N, C-alpha and C positions, 0 to 999 in steps of 0.2 A: 363813055362809061361813067357811071355815077359813083362807083367805089362802095356801094352798099354791100354789106355782108350779112347773110342769113345763116344762122347756126341752128341745127336741129336734126331730126330724123325724117327720112323719106317715109311718108304715110301712104301715098299712092302715086302712080304716074300713068299717063297714057301717051299717045303719040305726040301730043302737043304740049302738055303741061306736066308739072311735077308739084306735088303738095308736100310741104314740110311742116312738121309739128315742132314748135320751139319749146324752150324750157318752161314756159307758162301755159303749155297745152293749147296754144293758139295755132290754128291751121292757116298756113300761108300758101296760096297757089301762085305759081310763077310759070309764065310761058317759057318753054325750053329755048326758043330762039332768043330770049332775053338774057340767057345765062352765058357769061363769058368763060367761067372757069368753075369747076367743082372739085373740091378736095375731100377725099375720104379721110375721116379722122380715126377710124377704127379698123382693125383687121377682121372683126367679127361681122360676117355677112350671113344673114338668115335667108335661106332660099325656101320659098314656099311653092308647093305644087298645088295649084288651084283647080286642076282638072277634075271632072266629075268622078272619074275612077278613084282618084286619091281621096276625095270626099267620102265616097262609099266605103273605102277601106277603113277610114277613120271611124265611121259609124259602126262598122262591124267589129272593129277592135274594142270599142267601148262596151259592147253588149256582152 
């Protein structure tokens, strides 16, 4: 282990990687298998529903 620490917000993730946006708005992609430990620094978790039905509902709600 290298001891490197990355602090930021999760921007996106897939089955292999996670992308972090740091305080300078720089995007850092990290292989999940390279992560030894992740610590959540906030209780606030935003859950997004990206399904097509949810997107249609948002569109109808704006009209």
